[in-house]
C-alpha positions in Angstrom: -17.5 -4.2 -1.8 -15.2 -1.4 -1.4 -11.7 -1.6 -3.5 -10.1 -2.3 0.3 -12.3 -5.4 0.6 -11.7 -6.5 -2.6 -8.3 -6.0 -3.2 -7.7 -7.9 0.1 -9.8 -11.0 -0.5 -7.4 -10.6 -3.9 -4.4 -10.7 -1.7 -5.7 -14.1 0.6 -6.2 -15.6 -2.6 -2.6 -15.1 -4.0 -1.1 -16.3 -0.5 -3.5 -19.9 -1.2 -2.6 -20.4 -4.2 1.3 -19.3 -3.9 1.2 -22.0 -0.1 -1.0 -24.2 -2.6 1.6 -24.4 -5.3 5.0 -24.8 -2.9 3.5 -27.2 -1.1 3.2 -28.9 -4.3 6.0 -28.1 -5.6 7.9 -30.6 -2.3 5.5 -33.3 -3.2 6.6 -33.2 -6.2 10.5 -33.2 -6.1 10.3 -35.6 -2.9 8.6 -37.8 -5.3 11.1 -37.6 -7.9 14.1 -38.7 -5.1 11.5 -41.6 -4.5 11.5 -42.1 -8.2 15.3 -42.1 -8.0 15.7 -43.8 -5.6 13.3 -46.7 -7.1 15.1 -47.0 -10.7 18.1 -48.8 -9.0 15.5 -51.6 -8.0 15.9 -54.6 -10.0 13.4 -54.2 -13.5 11.0 -56.5 -12.2 10.7 -54.7 -9.0 10.3 -51.3 -10.1 8.3 -51.1 -13.1 5.2 -50.8 -11.9 5.9 -48.6 -9.3 8.0 -46.3 -11.2 5.9 -46.0 -13.8 3.2 -44.9 -11.8 5.0 -42.6 -9.5 6.1 -41.3 -13.4 2.5 -40.3 -14.6 2.1 -38.4 -11.1 4.4 -36.4 -11.1 4.2 -35.5 -14.2 0.5 -34.5 -13.6 1.1 -32.8 -10.3 3.9 -30.8 -13.0 1.5 -29.6 -14.9 -0.4 -28.4 -12.1 2.4 -27.0 -11.0 3.0 -25.0 -14.3 -1.1 -24.3 -14.5 -0.2 -22.3 -11.0 2.1 -20.4 -11.8 0.4 -19.1 -15.0 -2.2 -18.3 -12.7 0.1 -16.3 -10.3 1.6 -14.6 -12.7 -1.8 -13.2 -14.5 -3.6 -12.4 -10.8 -0.1 -10.4 -9.6 -0.3 -8.2 -13.2 -4.1 -8.1 -13.0 -3.5 -5.9 -9.4 -0.8 -3.9 -10.7 -3.0 -3.0 -13.4 -5.9 -1.8 -11.1 -3.1 -0.5 -9.3 -1.6 1.9 -11.9 -4.5 2.5 -12.5 -5.8 3.8 -8.8 -3.3 5.9 -8.8 -3.5 7.7 -11.8 -6.8 9.2 -11.2 -7.5 9.4 -14.5 -11.4 7.2 -13.6 -13.2 10.8 -12.4 -12.9 11.8 -16.0 -15.9 11.7 -18.0 -13.8 11.3 -21.2 -12.1 9.7 -19.6 -14.4 6.8 -19.4 -15.4 7.0 -22.7 -12.8 7.0 -24.3 -11.4 3.5 -22.7 -14.4 1.8 -22.9 -14.9 2.8 -26.6 -11.1 1.1 -26.8 -12.7 -2.0 -24.7 -15.7 -2.3 -26.8 -13.6 -2.1 -29.8 -11.0 -5.5 -28.2 -14.3 -7.0 -27.8 -15.0 -7.1 -31.1 -11.5 -8.4 -31.6 -12.4 -11.5 -29.6 -15.6 -12.6 -31.2 -15.0 -15.3 -34.6 -17.4 -12.3 -36.7 -15.6 -11.7 -39.4 -13.2 -8.1 -39.2 -14.0 -6.3 -42.2 -17.4 -6.9 -41.9 -17.6 -5.4 -37.8 -19.1 -1.9 -37.2 -18.0 -2.1 -34.1 -13.8 -2.6 -35.9 -14.8 -0.4 -38.9 -15.9 2.1 -36.1 -12.9 2.2 -33.8 -9.9 1.6 -36.9 -11.1 5.0 -38.4 -10.3 7.0 -35.1 -6.7 5.4 -34.1 -5.4 2.5 -36.2 -3.7 -0.3 -34.0 -2.4 1.8 -30.1 -0.8 -0.9 -28.4 -0.4 1.3 -25.4 -3.5 2.8 -25.5 -5.8 -0.4 -26.0 -3.5 -1.5 -23.1 -4.3 1.6 -20.4 -8.9 0.0 -21.6 -7.4 -3.3 -20.3 -5.8 -1.3 -17.1 -8.9 0.9 -17.0 -11.5 -2.9 -17.1 -9.3 -4.7 -14.6 -9.6 -1.4 -12.4 -13.7 -1.1 -12.9 -15.6 -3.8 -14.8 -12.9 -7.1 -14.3 -16.3 -9.0 -15.5 -15.1 -7.6 -19.1 -11.2 -8.6 -19.2 -10.5 -12.1 -19.9 -13.1 -11.1 -24.0 -11.1 -7.6 -24.2 -7.8 -9.2 -23.3 -8.4 -11.9 -25.8 -8.9 -9.1 -28.4 -5.9 -7.8 -27.4 -3.7 -10.7 -28.3 -5.2 -11.2 -31.6 -4.9 -7.3 -32.3 -1.4 -7.0 -32.1 -0.3 -11.2 -31.8 1.1 -10.7 -27.7 -1.3 -11.4 -24.6 -0.7 -9.1 -21.6 0.9 -10.9 -20.2 4.3 -11.1 -22.5 3.1 -7.7 -23.2 4.1 -7.2 -19.7 7.0 -9.5 -19.9 8.8 -7.7 -23.0 8.4 -4.4 -21.4 6.4 -3.0 -24.4 5.4 -0.4 -21.8 8.8 1.0 -21.4 10.3 -0.2 -25.0 11.8 2.4 -28.1 9.3 4.3 -30.8 10.2 1.7 -33.0 8.9 -0.6 -31.4 5.8 1.0 -30.7 5.2 1.5 -34.0 5.8 -2.3 -35.8 3.6 -3.6 -33.3 0.7 -0.3 -34.2 2.0 -1.7 -38.4 2.3 -5.2 -38.2 -2.0 -5.2 -36.3 -3.0 -2.5 -40.3 -1.5 -4.8 -42.2 -2.9 -7.9 -40.8 -6.5 -6.5 -39.8 -7.3 -3.4 -41.1 -6.5 -1.5 -44.8 -8.3 -4.8 -46.8 -9.5 -2.7 -50.0 -5.8 -1.9 -49.9 -3.7 -4.8 -48.4 -6.3 -7.3 -51.0 -4.2 -5.7 -53.4 -1.0 -5.8 -52.4 -0.6 -9.3 -50.9 3.3 -9.3 -51.1 3.9 -5.6 -50.7 2.0 -5.9 -46.8 3.4 -9.9 -46.0 7.0 -7.5 -46.4 6.3 -4.9 -44.5 4.5 -7.9 -41.2 8.0 -9.5 -42.1 9.7 -5.6 -41.5 8.0 -5.4 -38.3 8.7 -8.8 -37.1 12.2 -8.0 -37.4 12.3 -5.1 -34.8 9.4 -6.6 -32.2 11.8 -9.9 -32.3 15.1 -8.1 -31.8 13.6 -6.2 -29.0 12.0 -9.5 -27.3 16.0 -11.4 -28.2 17.4 -8.0 -26.1 15.2 -8.3 -23.3 15.2 -11.5 -22.6 19.4 -11.6 -22.7 20.9 -12.0 -19.8 24.0 -9.9 -20.7 22.8 -6.0 -22.1 26.0 -4.7 -22.7 26.2 -1.7 -24.4 27.5 -2.8 -27.8 24.0 -4.8 -27.8 22.5 -2.5 -26.7 23.5 0.1 -29.2 23.1 -2.6 -31.6 20.3 -3.7 -31.7 18.7 0.3 -31.2 20.5 1.0 -34.3 19.4 -2.0 -36.3 15.9 -1.2 -35.0 16.2 2.6 -36.0 17.0 2.2 -39.5 14.0 -0.8 -40.6 11.6 2.2 -39.0 13.0 4.3 -42.0 13.0 1.2 -44.0 9.1 0.1 -42.6 7.6 3.9 -42.9 9.0 4.4 -47.2 6.7 1.0 -48.0 4.2 1.9 -45.8 3.7 5.5 -47.8 4.8 3.0 -50.6 1.7 0.6 -50.4 -0.6 3.9 -49.4 
């Protein structure tokens, strides 16, 4: 199937799902209004009907939420495919090999195998340690070329960085300052690599992870805020830069 045909079919699926979601939301809204009317009736009159309707509304809301999540994931997948296609890097043999290597590492993290004894992960770590941007790029590559591997690799990404692909997009990690990227990578290193060292220094390991979490959470709070003024932006950057310097010093002491 051609790329154009593949995209056309997916667009039609998304439109169908969006139409279903819209119809379901209308039903929920109308049912909620009906329930409000029923609540005004005497208890013996409304009890059976209102309880059943309330349960149906709750179930419909759960289905609608699932549809919304699916639409978000589909849009994220579409964006990744488009970005990878526009880059035109898929023609490079070296690039394909690099992406395949990262993808295999992510897939290895999605398994239940002990990471300390997983040869694929050990090799993955020797090459580059945690690298969230490069691993996200591998997700883009799979979305474009091998979508059947995407789910497993995405799960490995979540395990490795404690952040899902959807959260990567929602919190704008692609454009985050270097301090945030460094914190995500170093937290991954502490949790999944350097076992011979971190097992001997558990308190320092946990302290480093706490610093990473502080930097990451500050960025998430900033991105989620609807009132980003200049002072808030400066404070976020200054605090993260200061903590990043502390982070690098603690890691230097660990090794």
